[in-house]
C-alpha positions in Angstrom: 115.3 107.2 26.2 117.5 104.9 28.3 119.3 107.7 29.9 116.1 109.3 31.1 115.0 106.0 32.3 118.5 106.0 34.5 118.1 109.2 35.8 114.7 108.6 37.0 115.7 105.4 38.7 118.6 107.2 40.4 116.1 109.7 41.8 114.4 107.1 43.2 117.4 105.6 44.6 118.0 109.2 46.3 114.9 109.2 47.7 114.8 105.8 49.3 118.1 106.9 50.8 116.8 110.1 52.1 113.8 108.4 53.6 115.9 105.7 55.7 118.1 108.2 57.0 115.4 110.8 58.1 113.7 107.7 59.7 117.3 107.0 61.2 117.7 110.6 63.0 113.8 110.3 64.2 115.0 107.1 65.5 118.2 108.5 67.1 116.4 112.1 68.6 113.7 109.7 70.0 115.8 107.1 71.7 118.4 110.0 72.8 115.6 111.6 74.7 113.3 108.9 75.5 115.6 105.9 76.2 115.9 105.7 79.9 111.5 106.0 79.9 111.2 103.3 77.1 113.6 101.0 79.3 111.8 101.9 82.4 108.6 100.6 80.6 110.4 97.4 79.3 111.1 96.8 82.9 107.8 97.9 84.5 106.4 95.2 82.1 108.8 92.3 83.4 107.8 93.0 87.2 104.0 93.4 86.2 104.1 89.9 84.8 106.3 88.3 87.7 104.2 90.3 90.3 101.2 88.3 88.9 102.8 85.2 89.4 103.5 85.7 92.9 99.9 86.9 93.5 98.7 83.9 92.1 101.0 81.8 94.2 100.5 83.7 97.9 96.5 82.8 97.0 97.4 79.6 96.3 99.3 79.6 99.8 96.3 80.7 101.7 94.2 78.3 99.6 96.1 75.3 100.6 96.6 76.0 104.4 92.7 77.1 104.5 91.4 73.7 102.6 94.3 72.1 105.0 93.0 73.7 108.3 89.3 72.6 107.7 90.1 69.2 106.9 92.4 68.2 109.8 91.2 70.8 112.4 87.1 70.6 111.9 86.7 74.4 113.1 83.5 75.3 113.9 82.7 78.2 111.9 84.9 80.2 108.6 88.6 80.4 109.8 89.2 82.3 106.7 89.3 85.8 108.2 91.7 84.4 111.4 93.9 83.2 108.6 93.9 86.7 106.9 95.2 88.1 110.2 97.7 85.1 111.2 99.3 86.0 107.7 99.9 89.9 108.8 101.2 89.3 111.5 104.5 91.2 112.7 107.6 90.5 114.9 109.1 93.3 116.5 112.8 93.0 117.0 114.2 94.4 120.6 116.3 97.4 121.2 119.6 97.0 120.6 121.8 99.9 121.1 123.0 99.2 124.2 123.9 95.4 123.3 124.0 93.7 126.3 121.5 91.4 127.2 120.4 91.3 123.4 120.4 87.8 122.9 117.8 87.0 126.0 115.5 89.7 124.9 115.7 88.1 121.6 114.8 85.0 122.8 111.4 85.9 124.6 110.3 87.8 121.8 110.5 84.3 119.9 109.2 82.7 122.7 106.3 85.0 122.9 105.6 84.5 119.3 106.3 81.1 119.0 103.5 80.6 122.1 100.8 83.0 120.3 101.2 81.3 117.0 100.4 77.7 118.5 97.5 79.3 120.3 96.1 80.8 116.9 96.5 77.5 115.5 94.9 75.7 117.9 91.7 78.4 117.6 91.7 77.7 114.0 91.9 73.7 114.3 90.3 72.7 117.7 90.5 69.0 116.8 94.1 68.8 115.4 96.7 66.6 117.7 100.0 68.3 118.6 101.7 67.0 115.4 99.1 68.3 113.1 98.9 71.5 115.2 102.8 71.8 114.2 102.5 70.9 110.7 99.4 73.3 110.5 101.9 76.1 112.3 104.5 75.9 109.6 102.0 75.4 106.7 100.8 78.9 107.9 104.4 80.2 108.3 105.3 79.4 104.7 102.1 80.9 103.4 102.7 84.0 105.6 106.1 83.9 103.7 104.7 84.0 100.2 102.1 86.8 101.3 105.0 89.1 102.5 107.0 88.1 99.4 104.1 89.4 97.6 103.6 92.8 99.4 107.2 93.9 99.5 107.3 93.3 95.4 104.2 95.3 95.1 105.2 98.1 97.5 108.6 98.7 95.3 106.9 98.3 91.9 104.1 100.8 93.0 106.6 102.8 94.7 109.0 102.9 90.9 105.7 103.4 89.5 104.4 106.4 90.7 107.8 108.3 91.2 109.0 106.9 87.7 112.1 106.1 89.0 114.1 104.2 86.5 116.4 102.9 89.4 113.8 101.7 91.7 112.2 99.5 89.1 115.9 98.2 87.8 116.8 96.7 91.5 113.8 95.1 91.7 113.9 93.8 88.4 117.9 92.5 89.5 116.9 90.8 92.1 113.8 89.3 91.0 115.0 86.0 89.8 116.4 85.5 93.3 113.3 86.6 94.6 111.4 84.1 92.5 113.3 81.1 93.4 112.9 81.7 97.3 109.0 82.2 96.2 108.8 78.6 94.7 110.8 76.9 97.5 108.2 78.3 99.8 105.5 76.9 97.1 106.8 73.9 97.4 107.1 73.8 101.2 103.3 74.6 101.8 102.3 70.6 100.3 105.0 69.2 102.3 104.0 70.6 105.5 99.9 70.4 104.7 100.5 66.4 104.5 103.4 66.4 106.8 106.5 65.3 104.7 109.9 65.0 105.6 111.8 68.1 103.9 115.6 68.1 102.9 116.3 70.4 106.3 115.4 67.3 108.1 118.8 66.0 107.2 120.0 66.4 110.4 117.3 65.0 112.4 116.7 61.7 110.1 120.7 61.2 111.2 119.6 61.6 114.9 116.8 59.5 114.3 118.6 56.7 112.6 121.3 56.7 115.8 118.9 56.8 118.6 116.7 54.2 117.2 115.5 51.5 119.7 117.1 53.7 122.1 114.7 55.5 125.2 114.8 58.6 124.6 113.8 61.9 126.8 112.7 65.8 126.7 116.1 67.5 127.4 114.6 70.9 126.7 111.7 72.6 125.0 110.6 70.6 122.4 113.9 68.4 122.5 114.1 64.6 122.8 117.4 62.5 123.9 119.0 59.6 123.9 121.6 57.7 125.1 123.6 55.3 122.6 126.5 53.9 123.0 128.8 54.3 119.4 132.6 52.7 119.0 132.8 52.5 122.9 131.7 55.7 123.8 128.9 57.3 125.5 126.6 59.1 122.7 124.0 61.7 123.9 121.8 62.2 120.4 119.5 64.5 120.4 116.9 66.3 117.8 113.9 68.1 117.9 110.9 66.1 119.0 109.0 64.9 115.9 107.2 63.7 113.8 105.5 67.0 114.1 106.8 70.3 112.1 109.3 71.2 114.8 112.8 72.7 114.9 112.7 73.0 119.3 115.9 74.4 121.0 118.9 72.3 120.2 120.8 75.0 122.0 119.2 74.8 124.6 119.4 70.7 125.1 123.2 70.9 124.5 123.3 73.2 127.4 121.5 70.8 129.7 123.4 67.9 129.2 126.9 69.7 129.3 125.7 70.9 133.0 124.5 67.7 133.7 127.4 66.2 132.8 129.6 68.9 134.8 131.4 69.9 131.2 133.1 66.2 131.1 132.0 66.4 127.2 135.1 65.3 124.8 133.4 66.1 121.9 130.2 67.6 120.1 129.0 66.9 116.7 126.3 68.8 115.0 124.9 67.7 112.2 122.5 69.9 109.8 121.3 71.3 106.1 123.9 73.8 104.4 123.2 75.8 101.0 125.0 74.5 98.3 127.0 76.7 95.6 126.2 76.3 92.4 127.6 73.7 90.6 127.5 71.0 93.7 125.3 68.1 93.9 122.6 68.1 96.5 123.7 65.7 98.9 127.4 66.2 99.1 128.5 65.5 102.7 131.2 68.4 104.1 132.7 68.2 107.5 134.2 71.0 109.7 134.3 73.1 112.9 131.9 75.2 114.6 128.1 75.4 115.1 125.9 73.7 112.5 122.9 76.2 113.2 120.8 78.6 111.4 118.2 80.6 112.7 118.0 84.2 114.5 121.2 83.2 116.5 119.9 82.6 119.9 119.9 78.8 119.8 123.9 79.2 118.6 124.9 81.7 121.3 123.8 79.4 123.6 125.8 76.2 122.4 128.9 78.6 122.0 128.7 79.9 125.4 128.8 76.7 127.0 131.9 75.0 125.0 133.5 78.5 125.5 133.2 77.9 129.4 134.3 74.0 129.0 136.8 74.8 126.1 134.8 71.7 123.7 135.6 70.5 120.8 132.9 71.3 118.1 132.8 69.3 115.1 130.2 70.7 112.1 128.9 67.7 109.2 126.6 69.5 106.8 124.4 68.0 104.2 124.5 70.6 101.0 121.0 71.9 99.1 119.9 74.6 98.0 116.7 76.7 99.5 114.5 74.9 97.3 115.4 71.3 98.8 116.0 72.5 102.3 111.8 73.2 102.6 110.3 70.8 99.9 109.9 67.3 99.7 113.0 65.3 101.1 115.1 64.6 97.4 116.5 60.7 97.5 120.2 62.4 97.5 119.9 63.8 100.9 118.1 61.3 102.2 121.0 58.9 101.0 123.4 61.2 102.5 122.6 59.9 106.0 124.8 56.8 105.8 127.8 58.4 105.0 127.5 61.0 107.5 126.6 58.5 110.0 130.3 57.2 109.2 131.6 60.4 109.3 130.6 60.8 112.7 132.1 57.3 113.7 135.4 58.4 112.2 135.2 61.7 114.0 134.5 59.7 117.2 137.4 57.2 116.7 140.3 60.3 115.7 139.1 62.8 118.5 137.8 60.7 121.7 139.1 57.8 123.8 137.1 54.8 124.5 134.8 55.4 127.7 134.6 59.5 126.6 131.2 61.2 126.6 129.8 62.8 123.1 127.1 64.7 122.1 125.5 64.3 118.8 123.0 66.7 117.7 120.7 66.4 114.6 119.6 70.1 113.8 116.7 71.2 111.4 112.8 70.7 110.6 112.1 67.2 111.9 108.6 66.9 110.1 107.8 63.7 109.2 111.0 62.6 111.2 109.6 60.6 114.6 112.0 59.4 117.5 
């Protein structure tokens, strides 16, 4: 009896073992032939989740822009259609097969774009003043950026789903964390621009505003002001974008104009700007070096480098480190507090690199929203 029971139990173990083995073989075969498709479906679901979030951010951005225009600009009709058209605007880069003169072609396209944007904002918000118009333009550009990010991600998502291409979906999924970080930054920027609050990118203009405080300013270039300030026995021409509206101006043109007026007799140029930090670095850290500390498409940097090359003027740079989110979101305390250490570095550079009676240029580069003269 005991032998028969043991035999039955042993037979049961064999059956269970065979079932597990058979199941393992089925799973192995399924993964061998369909693992790539299963992996793709998991990736597609992940991209779909982020895409829904991007759509929500895009819609919120449009809503903020619409409400801000209605509140500030007091339009007669509903500006919704104009906002939708604005968010679809494109700028076509000039032909660069022959690079000669490409900078001036690009500058012309950017000038036309800027004028067109300002005209559109005026039509949408007829009651807004100049400062409010600049802030509204920045708000709409942030909403436009969110709209374009959503459209591009949607394009590759639909393309990958349509073609069932693992590599298309894989590429978009791998860069999604960086793209979402950028989208979050623009979403934060929307609220700062809509209320005219200083942002991290205004570190340079903040330093310039502190230096020129109490001194008379005048226009030196389009949307750029300059003040003549005595510093450590030297004469400093301090310039920044015209505030407090959201503006970056044309600092390259302003610096070139001052050099021209002084007939090249400039002992040194010091540029202050925000710069992207590396992971592990703290926001508000200050670093210095040489070169034109200015971002953008390169037109203003080209003008500065052309002017200093002809006159052999030393060009020094001081940067305030921050990440992309800090640059376009309301200014953090660490970045605000960095202004005084930057001023101390400027004074040290002036004492070490110039002589008494020399003339220097100090340029605060960046978006001057919320920062006056």
